[in-house]
C-alpha positions as a LaTeX table, in Angstrom:
\begin{tabular}{lrrr}
\hline
Residue & $x$ (\AA) & $y$ (\AA) & $z$ (\AA) \\
\hline
Unk1 & 28.64 & 21.70 & 28.75 \\
Unk2 & 29.49 & 20.00 & 32.49 \\
Unk3 & 32.31 & 16.64 & 32.06 \\
Unk4 & 29.38 & 14.68 & 34.06 \\
Unk5 & 26.57 & 15.41 & 30.92 \\
Unk6 & 29.28 & 14.93 & 28.25 \\
Unk7 & 29.97 & 11.85 & 29.83 \\
Unk8 & 26.35 & 10.61 & 29.83 \\
Unk9 & 25.80 & 11.65 & 25.92 \\
Unk10 & 28.47 & 9.65 & 25.12 \\
Unk11 & 27.47 & 6.63 & 26.95 \\
Unk12 & 24.02 & 7.16 & 25.11 \\
Unk13 & 25.45 & 7.17 & 21.59 \\
Unk14 & 27.87 & 4.16 & 22.27 \\
Unk15 & 24.38 & 2.31 & 23.83 \\
Unk16 & 22.77 & 3.60 & 20.69 \\
Unk17 & 25.02 & 1.71 & 18.46 \\
Unk18 & 25.45 & $-1.32$ & 20.80 \\
Unk19 & 21.78 & $-1.22$ & 20.41 \\
Unk20 & 21.84 & $-0.74$ & 16.25 \\
Unk21 & 24.75 & $-3.39$ & 16.10 \\
Unk22 & 22.68 & $-6.21$ & 17.83 \\
Unk23 & 20.26 & $-5.61$ & 15.71 \\
Unk24 & 21.65 & $-5.41$ & 12.47 \\
Unk25 & 23.33 & $-8.64$ & 13.32 \\
Unk26 & 20.13 & $-10.15$ & 15.04 \\
Unk27 & 18.43 & $-9.00$ & 11.12 \\
Unk28 & 22.06 & $-10.89$ & 9.13 \\
Unk29 & 21.42 & $-13.91$ & 11.20 \\
Unk30 & 17.99 & $-14.19$ & 10.16 \\
Unk31 & 18.65 & $-13.63$ & 5.62 \\
Unk32 & 21.15 & $-16.29$ & 6.21 \\
Unk33 & 17.97 & $-18.56$ & 7.79 \\
Unk34 & 15.33 & $-17.51$ & 6.79 \\
Unk35 & 15.66 & $-17.64$ & 2.19 \\
Unk36 & 12.68 & $-15.14$ & 1.57 \\
Unk37 & 13.92 & $-12.53$ & 3.52 \\
Unk38 & 17.32 & $-13.22$ & 1.82 \\
Unk39 & 19.04 & $-11.27$ & 0.39 \\
Unk40 & 17.68 & $-7.80$ & 2.34 \\
Unk41 & 17.67 & $-8.64$ & 5.84 \\
Unk42 & 21.34 & $-10.13$ & 4.80 \\
Unk43 & 22.27 & $-6.73$ & 3.47 \\
Unk44 & 20.61 & $-4.34$ & 5.81 \\
Unk45 & 21.60 & $-6.54$ & 8.64 \\
Unk46 & 25.38 & $-6.15$ & 7.31 \\
Unk47 & 25.46 & $-2.36$ & 6.64 \\
Unk48 & 23.94 & $-1.74$ & 9.95 \\
Unk49 & 26.20 & $-3.89$ & 11.77 \\
Unk50 & 28.81 & $-1.75$ & 9.55 \\
Unk51 & 27.67 & 1.59 & 10.60 \\
Unk52 & 26.86 & 0.31 & 14.03 \\
Unk53 & 30.72 & $-0.04$ & 14.07 \\
Unk54 & 31.91 & 2.65 & 13.27 \\
Unk55 & 30.06 & 4.74 & 15.76 \\
Unk56 & 30.50 & 2.60 & 18.37 \\
Unk57 & 34.36 & 2.06 & 18.74 \\
Unk58 & 35.90 & 5.83 & 18.43 \\
Unk59 & 32.42 & 6.62 & 21.20 \\
Unk60 & 33.74 & 3.59 & 23.53 \\
Unk61 & 37.35 & 5.41 & 23.04 \\
Unk62 & 35.43 & 9.18 & 24.63 \\
Unk63 & 33.64 & 7.06 & 26.81 \\
Unk64 & 36.33 & 5.35 & 28.78 \\
Unk65 & 38.49 & 8.75 & 28.61 \\
Unk66 & 35.80 & 10.79 & 30.16 \\
Unk67 & 35.26 & 7.99 & 33.28 \\
Unk68 & 39.51 & 8.08 & 33.99 \\
Unk69 & 38.88 & 11.78 & 34.40 \\
Unk70 & 35.51 & 11.39 & 36.09 \\
Unk71 & 37.38 & 9.24 & 38.58 \\
Unk72 & 35.45 & 8.20 & 41.99 \\
Unk73 & 31.92 & 11.03 & 40.55 \\
Unk74 & 28.97 & 9.80 & 41.36 \\
Unk75 & 26.03 & 9.18 & 39.01 \\
Unk76 & 26.61 & 5.30 & 38.20 \\
Unk77 & 23.75 & 4.75 & 38.81 \\
Unk78 & 22.89 & 6.65 & 36.39 \\
Unk79 & 24.92 & 6.60 & 33.72 \\
Unk80 & 23.49 & 2.95 & 33.21 \\
Unk81 & 19.79 & 4.03 & 32.55 \\
Unk82 & 21.22 & 6.65 & 29.92 \\
Unk83 & 22.68 & 3.72 & 28.32 \\
Unk84 & 19.75 & 1.34 & 29.09 \\
Unk85 & 17.84 & 4.04 & 26.92 \\
Unk86 & 20.19 & 4.59 & 24.17 \\
Unk87 & 20.62 & 0.77 & 23.00 \\
Unk88 & 16.40 & 0.59 & 23.88 \\
Unk89 & 16.15 & 3.56 & 21.17 \\
Unk90 & 19.08 & 1.52 & 18.94 \\
Unk91 & 17.04 & $-1.54$ & 19.11 \\
Unk92 & 13.76 & 0.50 & 18.46 \\
Unk93 & 14.41 & 2.99 & 15.93 \\
Unk94 & 15.70 & $-0.18$ & 13.12 \\
Unk95 & 12.92 & $-2.24$ & 14.50 \\
Unk96 & 10.34 & 0.53 & 13.31 \\
Unk97 & 12.55 & 1.48 & 10.14 \\
Unk98 & 12.68 & $-2.19$ & 9.58 \\
Unk99 & 8.48 & $-2.57$ & 9.99 \\
Unk100 & 7.58 & 0.86 & 7.84 \\
Unk101 & 10.85 & $-1.08$ & 4.68 \\
Unk102 & 7.88 & $-3.85$ & 4.82 \\
Unk103 & 4.90 & $-1.85$ & 4.39 \\
Unk104 & 6.04 & 0.28 & 2.41 \\
Unk105 & 8.11 & $-1.65$ & $-0.06$ \\
Unk106 & 7.14 & $-4.54$ & $-2.35$ \\
Unk107 & 9.00 & $-7.18$ & $-2.65$ \\
Unk108 & 10.58 & $-5.76$ & $-6.37$ \\
Unk109 & 12.23 & $-2.63$ & $-5.04$ \\
Unk110 & 13.55 & $-4.28$ & $-1.47$ \\
Unk111 & 14.24 & $-8.16$ & $-0.72$ \\
Unk112 & 12.18 & $-8.58$ & 2.20 \\
Unk113 & 9.09 & $-6.50$ & 0.86 \\
Unk114 & 5.36 & $-7.43$ & 0.96 \\
Unk115 & 3.83 & $-9.06$ & $-2.61$ \\
Unk116 & 2.49 & $-6.70$ & $-5.27$ \\
Unk117 & 0.33 & $-10.11$ & $-5.08$ \\
Unk118 & $-1.34$ & $-9.75$ & $-1.66$ \\
Unk119 & $-3.24$ & $-6.70$ & $-2.10$ \\
Unk120 & $-4.90$ & $-8.04$ & $-5.73$ \\
Unk121 & $-5.60$ & $-11.24$ & $-4.43$ \\
Unk122 & $-7.14$ & $-9.18$ & $-1.76$ \\
Unk123 & $-8.97$ & $-6.96$ & $-3.46$ \\
Unk124 & $-10.20$ & $-9.90$ & $-6.12$ \\
Unk125 & $-11.47$ & $-12.06$ & $-2.91$ \\
Unk126 & $-13.52$ & $-9.34$ & $-2.06$ \\
Unk127 & $-15.28$ & $-8.58$ & $-6.07$ \\
Unk128 & $-16.10$ & $-12.48$ & $-5.44$ \\
Unk129 & $-17.62$ & $-11.71$ & $-2.14$ \\
Unk130 & $-20.20$ & $-9.41$ & $-3.45$ \\
Unk131 & $-20.73$ & $-10.96$ & $-6.49$ \\
Unk132 & $-21.71$ & $-13.60$ & $-4.96$ \\
Unk133 & $-24.07$ & $-11.69$ & $-2.01$ \\
Unk134 & $-25.36$ & $-9.96$ & $-4.72$ \\
Unk135 & $-26.68$ & $-13.37$ & $-6.61$ \\
Unk136 & $-27.93$ & $-14.37$ & $-3.34$ \\
Unk137 & $-29.79$ & $-11.06$ & $-2.81$ \\
Unk138 & $-30.64$ & $-11.87$ & $-7.14$ \\
Unk139 & $-32.46$ & $-15.52$ & $-6.23$ \\
Unk140 & $-34.04$ & $-14.07$ & $-3.16$ \\
Unk141 & $-36.19$ & $-11.18$ & $-4.89$ \\
Unk142 & $-36.81$ & $-13.97$ & $-8.29$ \\
Unk143 & $-37.88$ & $-17.06$ & $-6.45$ \\
Unk144 & $-35.34$ & $-19.19$ & $-5.40$ \\
Unk145 & $-33.80$ & $-19.18$ & $-9.11$ \\
Unk146 & $-30.39$ & $-18.57$ & $-10.40$ \\
Unk147 & $-30.00$ & $-15.75$ & $-13.58$ \\
Unk148 & $-29.62$ & $-16.96$ & $-17.09$ \\
Unk149 & $-26.61$ & $-17.40$ & $-18.25$ \\
Unk150 & $-26.98$ & $-15.26$ & $-21.10$ \\
Unk151 & $-27.23$ & $-11.98$ & $-18.65$ \\
Unk152 & $-26.15$ & $-12.70$ & $-16.15$ \\
Unk153 & $-23.97$ & $-9.47$ & $-15.62$ \\
Unk154 & $-26.85$ & $-7.61$ & $-16.67$ \\
Unk155 & $-28.66$ & $-8.86$ & $-14.09$ \\
Unk156 & $-26.88$ & $-8.58$ & $-10.69$ \\
Unk157 & $-25.53$ & $-4.77$ & $-11.49$ \\
Unk158 & $-28.49$ & $-3.59$ & $-9.76$ \\
Unk159 & $-27.52$ & $-5.29$ & $-5.97$ \\
Unk160 & $-23.89$ & $-3.90$ & $-6.73$ \\
Unk161 & $-22.70$ & $-0.77$ & $-5.57$ \\
Unk162 & $-21.19$ & $-0.64$ & $-8.70$ \\
Unk163 & $-19.40$ & $-1.66$ & $-11.76$ \\
Unk164 & $-15.93$ & $-2.18$ & $-9.84$ \\
Unk165 & $-16.76$ & $-4.96$ & $-8.57$ \\
Unk166 & $-16.48$ & $-6.87$ & $-11.64$ \\
Unk167 & $-13.32$ & $-5.99$ & $-11.90$ \\
Unk168 & $-10.04$ & $-7.60$ & $-11.29$ \\
Unk169 & $-6.30$ & $-5.84$ & $-11.11$ \\
Unk170 & $-4.94$ & $-8.39$ & $-12.20$ \\
Unk171 & $-7.48$ & $-7.69$ & $-15.63$ \\
Unk172 & $-7.45$ & $-4.30$ & $-15.92$ \\
Unk173 & $-9.23$ & $-4.04$ & $-19.31$ \\
Unk174 & $-11.15$ & $-6.80$ & $-18.92$ \\
Unk175 & $-15.04$ & $-5.47$ & $-18.05$ \\
Unk176 & $-15.47$ & $-8.40$ & $-16.05$ \\
Unk177 & $-13.06$ & $-10.63$ & $-14.98$ \\
Unk178 & $-15.60$ & $-13.25$ & $-13.42$ \\
Unk179 & $-17.63$ & $-16.00$ & $-15.27$ \\
Unk180 & $-20.95$ & $-17.59$ & $-14.09$ \\
Unk181 & $-21.03$ & $-21.22$ & $-13.72$ \\
Unk182 & $-23.82$ & $-22.13$ & $-16.87$ \\
Unk183 & $-24.72$ & $-25.31$ & $-14.45$ \\
Unk184 & $-26.75$ & $-22.82$ & $-12.21$ \\
Unk185 & $-28.80$ & $-21.16$ & $-15.38$ \\
Unk186 & $-32.56$ & $-21.22$ & $-15.22$ \\
Unk187 & $-31.82$ & $-23.32$ & $-12.10$ \\
Unk188 & $-33.30$ & $-22.72$ & $-8.08$ \\
Unk189 & $-31.23$ & $-22.62$ & $-5.53$ \\
Unk190 & $-32.91$ & $-25.31$ & $-3.29$ \\
Unk191 & $-31.64$ & $-27.51$ & $-6.60$ \\
Unk192 & $-28.57$ & $-27.90$ & $-5.10$ \\
Unk193 & $-27.77$ & $-30.60$ & $-3.31$ \\
Unk194 & $-24.78$ & $-29.15$ & $-1.84$ \\
Unk195 & $-24.53$ & $-25.29$ & $-1.79$ \\
Unk196 & $-20.72$ & $-25.17$ & 0.11 \\
Unk197 & $-19.09$ & $-27.56$ & $-2.85$ \\
Unk198 & $-21.13$ & $-25.83$ & $-5.96$ \\
Unk199 & $-19.39$ & $-23.05$ & $-7.54$ \\
Unk200 & $-21.64$ & $-20.09$ & $-8.58$ \\
Unk201 & $-18.78$ & $-17.23$ & $-9.49$ \\
Unk202 & $-14.77$ & $-17.57$ & $-10.80$ \\
Unk203 & $-12.16$ & $-16.35$ & $-12.41$ \\
Unk204 & $-12.25$ & $-16.06$ & $-15.90$ \\
Unk205 & $-10.76$ & $-14.47$ & $-18.89$ \\
Unk206 & $-13.31$ & $-14.34$ & $-21.48$ \\
Unk207 & $-15.99$ & $-10.81$ & $-20.72$ \\
Unk208 & $-18.93$ & $-10.06$ & $-19.82$ \\
Unk209 & $-21.70$ & $-11.72$ & $-19.27$ \\
Unk210 & $-18.77$ & $-15.08$ & $-19.52$ \\
Unk211 & $-19.95$ & $-17.78$ & $-18.27$ \\
Unk212 & $-19.01$ & $-21.69$ & $-18.51$ \\
Unk213 & $-17.27$ & $-24.09$ & $-16.31$ \\
Unk214 & $-13.70$ & $-24.91$ & $-14.72$ \\
Unk215 & $-12.64$ & $-24.63$ & $-18.87$ \\
Unk216 & $-13.00$ & $-20.63$ & $-18.70$ \\
Unk217 & $-10.37$ & $-19.97$ & $-16.55$ \\
Unk218 & $-8.04$ & $-17.77$ & $-16.74$ \\
Unk219 & $-5.11$ & $-19.57$ & $-18.53$ \\
Unk220 & $-2.30$ & $-18.74$ & $-15.87$ \\
Unk221 & $-3.98$ & $-18.14$ & $-12.87$ \\
Unk222 & $-4.06$ & $-14.84$ & $-11.43$ \\
Unk223 & $-3.22$ & $-14.61$ & $-7.33$ \\
Unk224 & $-0.61$ & $-16.63$ & $-6.73$ \\
Unk225 & $-0.97$ & $-19.59$ & $-8.67$ \\
Unk226 & $-4.90$ & $-20.08$ & $-7.48$ \\
Unk227 & $-8.52$ & $-18.53$ & $-8.52$ \\
Unk228 & $-10.71$ & $-16.86$ & $-5.93$ \\
Unk229 & $-14.58$ & $-18.85$ & $-6.26$ \\
Unk230 & $-17.93$ & $-17.90$ & $-4.71$ \\
Unk231 & $-20.18$ & $-20.73$ & $-4.11$ \\
Unk232 & $-23.97$ & $-20.93$ & $-4.17$ \\
Unk233 & $-23.78$ & $-20.91$ & $-0.16$ \\
Unk234 & $-22.64$ & $-16.62$ & $-0.74$ \\
Unk235 & $-19.26$ & $-17.58$ & 0.78 \\
Unk236 & $-16.15$ & $-17.39$ & $-0.92$ \\
Unk237 & $-12.54$ & $-19.39$ & $-1.32$ \\
Unk238 & $-9.66$ & $-19.28$ & $-3.00$ \\
Unk239 & $-8.14$ & $-22.90$ & $-4.71$ \\
Unk240 & $-4.80$ & $-23.97$ & $-5.89$ \\
Unk241 & $-4.99$ & $-23.97$ & $-9.39$ \\
Unk242 & $-2.81$ & $-27.68$ & $-9.04$ \\
Unk243 & $-5.31$ & $-28.87$ & $-6.19$ \\
Unk244 & $-7.75$ & $-28.05$ & $-9.15$ \\
Unk245 & $-6.34$ & $-30.16$ & $-11.64$ \\
Unk246 & $-6.12$ & $-33.05$ & $-9.51$ \\
Unk247 & $-9.37$ & $-33.30$ & $-8.36$ \\
Unk248 & $-8.84$ & $-32.24$ & $-4.46$ \\
Unk249 & $-10.25$ & $-29.31$ & $-4.01$ \\
Unk250 & $-13.50$ & $-30.28$ & $-2.86$ \\
Unk251 & $-15.83$ & $-27.78$ & $-5.43$ \\
Unk252 & $-18.45$ & $-29.44$ & $-7.42$ \\
Unk253 & $-19.69$ & $-27.80$ & $-11.47$ \\
Unk254 & $-22.39$ & $-29.92$ & $-11.71$ \\
Unk255 & $-26.73$ & $-29.34$ & $-10.14$ \\
Unk256 & $-27.43$ & $-32.34$ & $-8.19$ \\
Unk257 & $-31.16$ & $-32.15$ & $-7.32$ \\
Unk258 & $-32.11$ & $-32.06$ & $-3.41$ \\
Unk259 & $-34.20$ & $-33.91$ & $-1.67$ \\
\hline
\end{tabular}
């Protein structure tokens, strides 16, 4: 290997280490300033900075030595391009690794990872959406009438793809983790004055064909301190339990006849 090739390889390694070092510094600063990411980002950032330092110090000496040996030789522009490539590669590798960690590792394994509650909330939200749509199809097929409260799960079974939509990831022991607003039982869709605010389907811990009102919500919220609700118009919304308790949720459990 020629002296010029050795110098360019050393420059590449040096700037790669510098790229890692800068990325590590940014991670450490982020870990210090954003409490959600600490201590995960802080620890990772400091570890990367130490690694970059271990690599950069001897490599920097090597680069200086090679430059002294090749004084007056051409190739300065080429070395600059190699250095930029190494710096970009170092930063890019760090960002890519960090992104992978955030997507693959849950927060209880690596501080800074995703919350396992979030995908469970999404699955539950989708289940409530499917049940709300199934309820609408039932109403359309039954003369604008809502199903009876005593067997609403049985009534909706033929309108869903499979019974998995009745299950919540946070309540795997329940055959049905949702309940039906008893006030809708035997009512017509036209009886609801404000369909967008009238609860139809909601989370519950009672089981199959459960029906009632807010009193049968799960004792503790399953998803990020709140619950998923499906409404008489078919839309779904997550509502924080505290807002519900304070009467600020903007939802209605009663059925008022429209004009």
